[in-house]
N, C-alpha and C positions, 0 to 999 in steps of 0.2 A: 664377070664374076673370076674373081683367081683361082687357081686349083688351089685342092686339100691337101696338105703335108702328107705325104706319106711316113708310115712309121720310120720307115728308112731317114727319113729327115730330120725325126724327132730328136733331141736334145743335141741339136750340133750348133753352137753359136761362133760364126768367122769372127776372127780377130777385129775388123772392120766395124762388124755390130758391136764390139765390145765396145771400141772405139767411139761409135756413134752414142751408145749409151752413155757414157762418162762424160762426152759433150754435153747432151743433154741435162743432164744434171749438173753441170758446170756453168751452164746456160739459166736454167731453172735459179740457180743460187745467184747470179750477176742479175736476173731479172727481181728477185727479192730484195736485193740491194737496194734498188733505184728507187722499186714504188713498194711504199708501206702499204697501200690499199691489198697488195697481194698476199705479203707475209700475214695481214688479218686474216685473210680468208684460208689461208694453209695453217694456222694457229685453232681458227676453230675447224676446219677440216680435220686435223688432227686427232681430234678428241673421238673418233669414231675406229680411226687406225692405228690406234696405241700398240698395237699386237706387230703391228709393218715398222721395220726402219726406215729410218728420216728421208734415207732418199726414194725407196720404194714410195713412200707418202708423197711424198713431192711429184714423185712421176705419176701415180692416181690422180691426182688434185689436178693434174696439168692436161690428162685426156678427160676427165670427168670429174669437174666439180663438184655433182650432184651422187655421187658415186656412193652408198653406203655400205654395203656388203659383199665382197668379191673374193670370187674363187677360180679355179680352173673349169675348164669344158666338162671332163672327165667327172669331176665330182660334183656338179649341177647334175650332169647326165645320171650319178648315180643314186643320187637325193631324191633320182626321180621328177626332177624339175629342169628340163634340158633346156639350152641357151635356144631362145627365137632362131628363124632363120635370117640370115642377113648380121645378125647380133656383131657390133664393130667389137673386137677385141682393145684390150689395155696391158699393154707392155710391161712389165716389171723386170727388175735383177733379184735373182733366185741363186743364193750359195750351192752350190754341188761339192759334196766330200767324194775325191776319186783315190780309192786305196792304189797303190805301186806295191809289187812283190821285188825284192832285193835279191837278185840272180844272179850270181857271176860278177858283181861288182858293178849291175847294172838295175834300172829300175825299169820294171815291166806292168804295164795295168793289167790289176787282176782280171780284166773280161777280157784281156788278150793272152792269159796265161793256159797253159795246157793243161790237162784234167790232173795229170800227175802233180804239176805243181801247185796246183786249188788244193788238191788232198795235203801236200806238203806243208801248205798256207795255215789251213785249217787243224793240223798237226801240231801249230806251234813249230814246226821244220825252217821255214822260212822268215825273216824281218820283213817286216811290211810298213811302211809310212802311207800318209792321208796328206792330201794335198787338196786346197781348197781352188773351186773355179766358179764363174760365174757365168748364169747362162739366162739367155732372155725367156723370160715365162711371160705366158698369153692366159689374162683372165678376165672375167666377167661378172658385171656387178647382176646383185638380183634384179634388179628393174627390166634387165635383158633376157630373163627367163622366162618360164611361166609360171613361178611362185606364184600363188594368190596376195593379189596387193593385203587384202584383209588379214593376211598372217605374214605380212614383214615384219611386225613387234616381235616375232618368233625369235628372229636372228637379230635384230638389233633393238638396242634402248630407244625409246622414245621419250626417255626422259619422266621427269615428275609430274602432276599436276601442281597448281599455285596450292590448294588445298593442303598438301601434305608438305611444303615449305619449311613448315615448322620444327616436323618430325626429321627430315632432310638434315636439317640444322643443326639437332641432336646428336643425328648418324656422325655429321662431321665433327663435332666438338669433340666424341667421345674417341672419335680416328686421331683427333689431334691429342689429345691426352696419351692415350694408349700405346699408339707407335712414334710419335714423335717427342714426347715426354713433355708438351706446351700446353697448358692448362688454360680453357677459354674462357673468359670472366663478360658478364654481359651487366653492365653497369653505366649510372648515370652521368654522361661527361658534362653536365651543362652547358650541353649545346649540341642545335639539331644542325649543324654542318658538317662538323665532327664524325665521321660514322666509326671510326675505329680506328685501331694501331696494333702493332705486333712491336714487340721491346723484346730485342734480343740478348740485353744484358740481364734480364730477369727471364727469358724464354718463356712468355706468356703471349698472349693475343687479347686483346680485350676491345669489345664492340659494343656502339652506343645502344642500349637496350629501350631507345623512343623508336628504334627503325622498326617497323612491318617485318614480318616472318620472310616477305622474299628480300627485301632490304638488308635483314640482317645474314642471310643466305649468300647474296653476292659478296657483301663486304667480307665475310669470314673466307670467301672463296682467294680473294685476293690476299687478307693477312697470312693466310695457308700458305700462299705461295711464298712469302717470305720464309717461313719459318722452313716449308721443305728443302728452299733452297740455302737454309741455312745463311742467310744474309747478315752479317758480320758487318760493324763498323769497323773501317782502318783498311780492309780487305782490297787485294787489287781491282777492283771494279768500281767504275763510275756509278754517280748517282742514276743514271741514264738507265743503264746497265740493270740494275738493281730494280728501277721500277718496270722497265720491260719485261723481265726474267718472271717477274710478280703478276703482273698481269696477263700474259702469256700461260701462265699455269692456272692462275684466275678464268681465262676465257676457257680453256680446254675441261677446267672441271664445271663452269655454268653449261657449258654446250653439252656435256656428257649428263648433266642431271636437267637439259630440256629449259632451262631458262633463256630468255630474250636478253640479248647481251645489249648494253645501253649507250646509245651513242656516245656518252659522256667515256664510258669504257675502251670504246673502239679508237676513239680520237686520242686519249689518253695513250695506247697501246701504239699508236703509230706516229705520234709526237716522239716519244720515247724512243723508237726505234729508230727514228731518223738521225737524233741528236745520236745515240749509241755508232750506228754506222758513221757518223762525222769523225768521231771522237777516235774510234778505234782505227789506227793504221792498217791500210794495206788491206783492207775489209777483203775475201775472199771467199770461196765453196767451202773451205777448212775451216774459213773464221767462222760461218752460218752452222755447219758442223756442232763446232764449240759451243756456241753461242746456244743456240735452241737446239742442239744434239742434248744439252744438259738438261735444258728443261724436259724437254720430250721423254729422255730415259729415265728423268726423277718420275714426272706424271705414269710413264709405262709399269714404273715399279709397284708406285703405291698405289696406283687405281685400283685393284682389285680389293686391297684392303678397304678402301674408304666406301667401296659397296659393299662389302662386310660389315662396317658398321652402322652404314646409313640401311639396311635392310633389317636391321634389330627392330627398328621405329616406324616401319610403315605397313600398311594394313596388311591383313591374310592376303585378301586378295588379289591386291598388287605383287604382293608375293609371291602368289602361286603363278601369275604369269610372267615373274622372272625364273622361277623355277622352271616352267616351260621352255621358256625362252633360251636359258641356260642350256636344259636337255639338249634341242635341238641345234643351239649352237655348237655346243662339244661335239655332237656327233658330224655336223659340216664340218669343223676346222680338221676333225681327223681322215674325214674323207679325203678334203684338200691336201692335206699332207700326204695321204697315200699317192696320190695322183699327181701330184705337183710335178715329178721328174718328166711326167708324161705330158706335160703342156707346154712343153720347150719346143720353138718352131723357131727358123730364121726370119729374119727383117718381114717378109713376105705376106702382106695382111691374110687372115685366113677369114674365109667367107662360111656360112653353113646353109 
C-alpha cells in the first residue's frame, strides 16, 4: 500500500508529470487513429461526459471504460458516500488559475504576497494577472463508492424506455425547429429502405413516416447531426468526414437517450472514420481534437436544450425522476467543483 499524500503534497504537479500526461493524451489520439473500434467506444462513452473536456473524457475512458459519474475523493465524502478502501483513482487534467501581483516590475504569486500587498491588491492598488496551469486531479467513479446502486439513476440518466420513443422524437423535432430553425417533416417517401435525409439548401429534415417510433428517433438523431454541424455542399470537408460527424453526433444522442446502437450504425461510423483518417494528411492529436472536438463541443452546447425540449413530452412520473436526478447531480457537481483543487496529487497512486 502506498502512503496517503499529505496536505503539503496536494496541488503539486511536476513538469515531468505534466509531460507524461500530455504524452498519454498524444498516445491515446494515435491509438484512436489506428483503431476504429476504439473511436466508436469513445464516441459512445462521451455522451455521459459532455461536461468534461475531450482530453479528460479520453483519459477517463482509457482508465475505466465503464465509468458513469466521477468526482474527487473529497466531494464523494462530503456527499456522505465515501470512496471504498482500495478504490483506484482515475487521473484527469484540471485547469487552475493562479493570480500574480505586479510588484516593482516583477510578478509575485498572490499566495506568497505579504499581508500588506494582499490588502493593497484587494483595494485595487496593485495590478494583477492570472495564469492558467494544469494539475493532475484524482477522481473516482460512483461504482467505487458506497453510493447505493438503486440510486444510481439519480446521478446519471439511464435513458428512456422504448414506449416513450414517440414522445422523445417529438421533443427532438421541437428542438430542431426552436433552436436550429430546421423543421422536421414525417412523410411517405414511397420506400421502405429510405429512412430519411437532411436538405441543407432548404434547411429541413424529412423522416420516413413508415418507420416505427424507435426507427424514427434513430434516423432523426443522425439527420440532426447534419443540421447541428451545419453540413453544406461545397464546404471544405470530404463526404466521409461529413458522414462521420453526423454518425458521431447521432451515436452520442442515441446513447444519452438509452437507445441501443445498431450494428449498421456502428459499422457506418467506423468505415467513415477509416476513410476520413486516410484522406486527411498528417492526421495527428490536433486533427482528432479539431474533427471530433468540433462534434463534441457542439453536443456539449446543445445537449441541455435537447433535454429541455424532450422533457415537455414525457410522462410526469419520468419527469419527477429527472427532477430528483437533476437536483442531486447539481449538488454533486457543486461539491466536486468546490473541492476540486484539493484533489490534486503527484503521480503516486493513492490508496484508501
